[in-house]
N, C-alpha and C positions, 0 to 999 in steps of 0.2 A: 090514402093514396098509395103509400108504400105497399100495403097489403094487396091492393088491387093490382099493382105492378108485379108483385111476386106471383099472384095467381095467374096473371096473363103470361108471365114467363114460363110458369110450370105447364100451363096448357099448351103453349107453343112447343115446349120440349117434348111433351107427350105426343103431340101431333107429328113432330119430326121423327120421333122414335118409331111410331107406327108406320109412317111412310117409308122409312128406311128398311124396316122389317119386311113390309109387303113387297118392296122392290128387290129383296134378296141381297141388299148391300151388307147385311150383317152376317152372312154365311161364313163359315170357317173355310180356310184353304184346305182343299181335299187332300193334297199330298202331305200337308203338315199333320192333319188328323191321322192319316194312315201311319205315318212315321211315328207319331207319338203313342198311338193306341195299339199298334201291333204288339204281340207277345212273342217271346222266343219260339213258341210252338206254332205261331200263325202260319197257315198255308193258304194258297189261293188256287182256284181251279175254275176255268171258264166253261160253263155248261149252258147250252141253249142261249148263248149270247150274254149270259150273266156271269160276272166275275165273283165267285163265291169265296168268302172268307170262312175258314173252318179250322178246327183243332182235331187231331187224330192221335189218341193216346192209348197206351196199354196194349195187351194182346189177349186173345181168347174169343169167345162168342161175341158178335157185334151188338152194340147198343147205339142207336141213332136218336139224338135228342133235339127236339124242336122247341125253341123258346116261345114265349107269348109276345104280344104286341108291346112296343116301346122298349123292349129289353134286348139282350144280345146273348152271345155264347156264354158269358160269365154268369148268367142266371143259374147255370148248372155247375159252377166251380166246385161247390162242396160235394155234390153227387159224383163228379168226375174223379175227384181225389180218391174216393172209396171204390167206385166201380172199376176204375182202371187197374186195380190190383189183380182182377181176374177176368176182365172183359176188354175188348177193343171198344173204346168209347169215342164216337164221332159226333161232334156237335158243330152246327153251322149257323152263321148269321143268316136269317131268312132275308130274301129280297126286300129292300126298303128299310132294313135294320142293320145295326152294327157297322161292320166294315165291308159288307157285301155291296157290290156295285148296282147300277141302274139296270132294270130289266127293259130292254128296248122293244119287247113285244107289245103290240097294240092292246092285247087283252091283259087284264089284271084281275086277280081274285084267287080263291082257293083252288079252283080247277087248274089254273095256270101254275100256281105255286106247287101243287102236287106233281105236275109234270116235270118241273125243274128239279125238285128234290128227288124224284124217282130216277131221273137221268143222272143226277149227282151220285146216287147210290150205285147205279150201274157202272159208272166210270171207276168208282172206288172198289168195285167187286163185292159190294155188300149184299148178302143174301141171308134170309132167315133171321133178321135182326129183331131185337127187342126195340120197338119203336115207341118213343115217348113224345107226346105233344101236349103243351100247356096252352090254355086260353085259345086264341085264334090258331096257334100252332097245333092244337088238338083237332081243330076242324080239318086242317091239311093232313094230319096224321090219319084221321079216320078215313079220308078219301083214299089215301095211299093204301091203307089196309084193305079197303074194299076192292080197289082196282088193280093193285099189284100185290096179291097175297104171297107171291114168291119172295118178296122183299122182307116180309114180316112173319116172325114166329110167334111173338106175343106183343100185345098192344097195351099201352098205358095212356089214358086220357085224363087230363087234369083241368077242371073248371073251364070246359069248352062250351060254346053256345050251340044248342040244337037248332035254333033258328034266331034270326035277328030280333024277333019280337020278345025273346026271353031276356035280352040285354036291358037292364034297368039301372042306368047310372044315377046315383044320387045327385042332388042339385049342384053341389060343389064340384063334383067330377064333370058333370055336363057343362058347367060354366067354364072349367079349364079347357075342355075340348073345343068349346065355342071360341074362346079367346085365341087358341092356337090356329084353328082352321078358318075362322071367319074374320078375325081382327088382325092378328099378326101375320098370318098366312105363310110366310117363308122364313120365320125365325122363331125359335123356341128358347126363351131365356132360362137360365138355371133355376130361378124361383118357380117357373111354371113346371119345369121337369120335376122338381121336388114336390110340388103340390099334386101333380098327377100321380106320382108314385105313392104318396102318402094316402091318397084316396083308395088305393088298391092294397094297402097293408094294414094289419091290425097293430103292428109294432112299427111305429114311424122311424125308430132308430135304425131299422133295416135299410132305409134310404140314406146311406152314408154319404158324406161329402164327395168321396172318390167316385161312388156310383153315380151320383148326380152329375158330376163334372164329365165323366166318361159318356154317359148317355146324352148329355147336352151337346158335347162335341159331335157325336155321331148323328144326332138329329139335324144338326146344322151343316152337315156336308151339303154341297150344292145340289139342289133338286130332290133331296131325300124326303122332305115334308110333302112335296108335290106327289112323289111316288106313293107315300102312305095314303094320301087322299085318293089316288087312283085305286089302290088296293081296297080301301074301304068302300069306294063306289062299286068296284067289281064284285065285292063280297055279296052285295044285294042280289046279284044275278044267280047266285047259288041258292036255289029255293029250298024251303023247308021240306017239300016232297022229295027233292033230290038228296038232301042230307039224310032224311029218314031211310031212303032206299039204300044209300051207302052204308048206313049203320046196320041195316038188316042183312047186308051182304058180308058183314064181318063175322068170320067163323073161327079165328084163332083165339086162344085164351086172352081175356081182356079184363083190365082193372081200371075202374074209374075212381078218381080221388077228388074230393070236394072240400072246400073250406066252409065250415059251418057258419061263419060270420061274413060270408061273401055277399056284399050288397049288390054287386053287379050281376051275378048269376046265382040265384038262390039254390038251396039244396033241392027244392022241389023241381027246379029245371034240370038238375043233374039226375034226379030219379026218373024224369020223363025221358031223358036221353038214354039212361041205362036200360029202360024197358024196351027200347027199340034196337039195342045191340043184338045181333043174331047169334052170337057165340053161345054154345051150350055151356061152356065153362067161363063164367064171368062173375065178378064181384064188385061191390061198390064200398068204398071206405070214406068216412067223413071225419075230418080233423077238427077238433075243437080249437077255438081261439085262433082260427086261420081265416084269412080273407081271400083275395083273388090270386096274388102272386105266391102261391104255395111253395114252389121250389126255392124261392128267395127267403121267405120269412119262416118257413117250417121245413128246412132242408133235411134235418135229421129225422124228423117224424115221417115225412113223405118218403124218404129213401128207405127207411125201415120197412114201410109198407111194400115198396117195390121189391126189396130184397126177399121179403117173405113170399111175395107173389112168384118171383122167379124160382125160389126153392120149391114151392108147391107144384109148379107147372113144369119142372125140369124134365120130367119123363114124357111130356107130351110134344 
């Protein structure tokens, strides 16, 4: 009887937790998260109705960095420390991530995000930048390079999806997404953040406790998880034909970087994307023992490839 009672109490606790999560009662206080997670270099700029959090460091030719899904500006901390020695390095939290605010526009997806990021670059006076985009941020970067070539001198794309059908999450990762989007809905516990990160990394030690805590706080700002679902739903409207047309319209020197052990997007998917890039000067590099979140887990190796690419294309 005691065991039955304990099981009943545990079941009731789980049901109560899920109900509270779905209702949004477990969300973090937005002002408290902002106050705790801002850095001394944090800046905010409202563009097209979106309050964007960004960092702007160094001086010289501009570099604009777009992180991947579930991450934030700190995905590029190691890169920025080096690049800022001789470049102006601008990195922003994409809408629905980090400390950037809600996008009130009815549309969501990469097309809308490309418009917001392009307008952001216009306000900051960025022209002819080295544009870097990882994962879903790479899809946005490719669209910007195709539609606003005045903003981009060279392009770096990392583990980005040519089409939705190329994305093949393993069972554990698919389960983590299902738990977040279908069960808990409006709350992402730290254990789920850690699980999701580790499904995208070959070296699970890269998902440090500080990283997990920060990304959990950011995910649980009010309305953020709903915004991410809107972004995901809107991404389906950007068809493979449209993506391929944008890649074909890219003519500046381009570098694609892939993780050889990336289960979400295979090297073959990267090769298919590479074949469609219209640039005459392009190359693809594959990093061994790397998974999906390359700038996080292989920061030194990936940055070395970028620095080499910039040196080789400096005259163009």
